[in-house]
N, C-alpha and C positions, 0 to 999 in steps of 0.2 A: 533335509536339515537346512535351517537358516540361521545366520549369525546376526546378533544385535549387540551394540555397545551402549551402555548407559553412560552418557557423557557427563552426568553428574558425579559418577564414581571414578571415572578415568582420571589418573594423575599424570599420564604421559611417560610412564616408564619405558614403553616401546617394546616390551617383550612380545606382544602379539605380532607386530610387523617384523621383528627380528626372527621369530620362529616360523612364521607363516606369511612371507611376503606376497604370496599369490592371493591371499585372502584379506590381508589388512594393509593399510597404508597409514600415513600420518597427515594431519592437517597442518595449516600454516604455523600453529603454535606447538606442534610436536605431539598432540594428542592422537590416540589411535582412532582409526575409522575403518569401517567395513568397505571393501572395494565392491563395486558393482551393486547388484541388487541384494547381496547377502546370501544368496542361495549357494550352498556348498555341494559341489559335485561329489559323488560317492567316493572317488579316489582321493579326495582332499579331506574327508571326514576325520581321519586320524590327526592331521595337522590342525584342524579346527579345535579338536578336543585338547590337543597339546597346548595350544595358545590359551584356551579358556582356563585350563588347569594351572597355567603359569602366571596368570594375571593376579598381581598382589591385592588388588581391590575387588576382585571378582566382578569386574565391570562387563565381562563378555557373557552373553546368554546364548545358549544353543537351543533353538526351538525345533523340536521334532515335528515334521510335517507329515500328516497322514493322508 
């Protein structure tokens, strides 16, 4: 699984990095950003789904890799 954030949708509420600080951080203006290359280790998939489900703008996309 890989994480993406649509920067055009993100409004900087910070729920992603509050709920899943190992996967998300914030930029200089407080908008969410994916840490690293966005690849989610299997043990962090639940946290990634939780962050995506709690994003008010639905700016987080979870891409299932095959």
